[in-house]
N, C-alpha and C positions, 0 to 999 in steps of 0.2 A: 577527536570526539571526547576523549577523557578530560580535556581542558574545558569542554562545554558542560558536561554533565557530572563531573566529579566521580565517575565510576572507574574502578581499577581497569587499566588497559587489558589485562588478561581476561577479566570478566567480559569486557566488551568484545574482545576477539572471539571468545567462546560463544557468546550470544550470536554474533554475526555468522559464524561458521557452523552453528549447531544444526545437524541434519534433522533433529526432532521438529524444529520449526518448519522445515520444508514438508515434513509428513503431515503436520497439522494444517498447513496451507493447502495441501492436496485434498485433505478431508473437507475443508471448507469449500473448495472449488467443486468437489463432487456433489455438494448439496444442490448445486444449480446446473451442473453439466457433467456428462459422462466423458472424461477425457480419453478413454481408450480408443485407439485407432483414429485419433483426431490429430490434426496438425495445430500445434500450439505456438503462439508467439508470446514471449515475455518481454515487456517494455521495461528496460532498466534491470538487466540481469545481475548487476553487481558482481559479487565474487563467484557467481555461478552455482551457488548451493542449491537453489530450487531446480535449475536445469539439470545438474548432476544427479541429484536424488531422484527426481522424477524420471529421468532417463534410465538410470540403473535399477532403481527399486520397482518401478511400475512399467518400464518398457515404453514410455511415452515418447512421442516425436516432438521435441521442443527445440525451438530456435530462440535465441536471445539477442537483444540489441542493447548496446551500452555506448555512450558517447566517448570521444577521446578529447584530449586537451587538458587544461589545468584542472587538477583535482581528480582526474580519471585514469591517468597513465598507470598508477599503481594498481587500481582496481582491475584494469584489463590484464596486466601482467600476472596478478595473483589468480584471476579466473582462468587464464590460459594454463598456468602451472597446475591448478587443481584439476582441470579437465584432463591434462596429461596424466597425472597421478591416478586418476580414476578411470582411465581408459575411455574417455569421452572425447570425440573430436573437438579440438579447440575452435575450429571454424564454425561450430554451431553458434558461436557468439559473434555477431556482426557489429562493426563500428557504425553507429548511426545515432542521430538525434531523433527523439520521439516525434518531433514536429515534421520530419520529412523521412519517412520510412522507405528503404530501398526494396520494396516488394510491390508486385502487381496488385491491382484490385482483386478482392475476393480470394485471397491466398490462404487464409487460416480459418480454422473452425472455432478456435478460442483465442482471444487476446487477453492476456493476464498482466497485472502489474501490482506491486506491493510497495507502498511508501516511496513513490517516485514522483507523482504528479506535482507535489508541492515544491519540487526542485527544478521544474521545467521553466523555460522562458515564456511559454504560452500554453497553459493547461488545456484550453479548449481546442487548440490546434492539435495537441497530442491525442485528445479524444476523437477528434474528427479523422485524423490519420489512422487511428486504431480501427475505427468503424469502416473506413475505406478499404482496408486490407482484410476485413472480416467477411466471411461468406454469409449469404442469406441463410437465416436459421442459426447462425453462430452466436456465441455468447462472449460478451465483454465483461470481465470481472476484475475490478480494481479495488485494492485496499488503500484507503486514503485517510490521513489524519484530519480531524475536525478542529478547526481553530476557533470554533464557538464553544468548545469543551473547556473543562477546568484543568486540563493536563496537557503539557507540552512534551511530546515524545522524543525530541532531540536533546533537549536540556534536562529532561526528567524533573521538571518542576511543576508545581501547581500554578495556575494563572487565572486571571479573569478572562471571560470570552473576549477574543480579539475583534474589536469593532472597527478599528482603523489600523493601517499598516505600521505606523510608528509606535503603536502601543507595545508590541512584543519586544522590540529592542530596548525600549525604555524600561519595561518590566524586568527583563533578565539582567540588565545592567544595574539599575537603581535599587531594585528589591532583592534580586538574587545574587548580585555581585559577580555576574558572568560577562564574558566578552560578547557584545551585541552584534558583532560583524556578521556572524553566521545567521542570526535572526533576520537581518536585513535582506538576506537572499531568499527567504522562504515566501511562498505564495500564500499569505495569511488570509486572503479573501475566501479560501476554500472552506465551505461549511455546507450543511444540508440545503440552505436556501440558495446558495450559489449553484449547487448541483442541480437543483430543480430548474433554475433559470437556464443553465447550460444545456440541460436535456431538451428544453423547449427550443433552443436555438438549433441544436443538432437534428431535431425532428424535421426541420425545414429542408434538410438534405438527405436524411435517411429514415426509412420506416422503422421505428423503434418501439419496443415494449419495455417499460421499466419493471424489472422483477423485484429489485430490492435496493434500498439505500443503506442497508445494514441494520435496520431496526430489529429485525427478527433475531439476528445473531447477538445483538446487544441484550435483548430480553433473555435469551437462553444463557448467556454468559453471566449476567448479574443474578439470575435465579439459581445458579449452581452454588452448592454449599462449599465447594472447593474451587475458588476463582483461579483460572488458569492464566498465569503470566507467561507471555511469550518470551520475555527477556528477564534474566536474573537481575540485570541492572535496574530495571523499572521496579521490580519487586522490592529491592533493597531501599528504594526511595519512597514508595507509596504503599507498600504492602500492609502496613498497620492500618492506614486509613481505609483501604479497600476492605479489610476484614471487619472493621467497624461498620462500614456501610452495609455489608452483607448481613450483619446481625440486625440492623435497623430495617432491612428491606423486606418487611412482611407483605406477602401478597405481591411482591415484585413492584410495589407502587413507586419506588425510586426510579426504576427503569422507565416506567411510563412517564414520570415527570421529566426525566432527562430527555426523552424522545420528544415530548410535547414542546419543550423549550429549544430543541435542536442542539442540545449540549452533550449528546452521547458520543462515545469514543471507542474505537475508530469507526469510520464509515466504510461500507462495502458497496461500491457502485456496481450493480449487476444489470446489464441491459441485454436484450435479445434483438438482433437485427433481423427483422421479420422478412419473410418471403414476399415478393411482389408478384402480382398477376400480370401476365402478358409479357 
């Protein structure tokens, strides 16, 4: 990742393993669901930081899934080691693709994911599987980058809204001087308009209520006098620009403009799988 975004590897490692990030993510989840005494599934548990912090700090029942194969063997070994060091059973993390989960229907009260959907082979299939294993009345809560926004969160660069797949590799290579190979793997079709279309497709199979696409969180975040960066690497790249925008954001009109255009960042897809009668 350091080769992609130009951030010191030590800063990147600290960002990825920072338990404060998991505490903030828990607070965001609690905005939409009470996770106490609930069975939680995390799609793409990565290095296990959310699972470990939520298990140890809040006593939550969390199961994670992470794929194996090229690019993931190190993630799985690190997560197993971190679980061991923190007294959390490593078998809480199962090896699985999000497109085919090894769980029965209606197994979990909450299905959670952060910055994973853009890396999957079939994002709609991942959402469909997540809803399959979700209990009626349960909550799906995914944090997802928005490729219609003006910021790319893997390369830490400003960008135009990505309207076709080849634009991001071209931009990071020709304009930013970065290796475009990783950009070619990203599901750049993901944006608020794609989410709404996908929800309509999913409603053909599941009774769903859309709680939020993240507009409420974006309004709150941009209206804050002290903008909260989740990662120090991102702050080092765009911190000055964000502080300028906050000064210009009288009445939070910038937030409303970004939302209207579908360019806010990130998105938080929150759905309720509703109970069915009979």
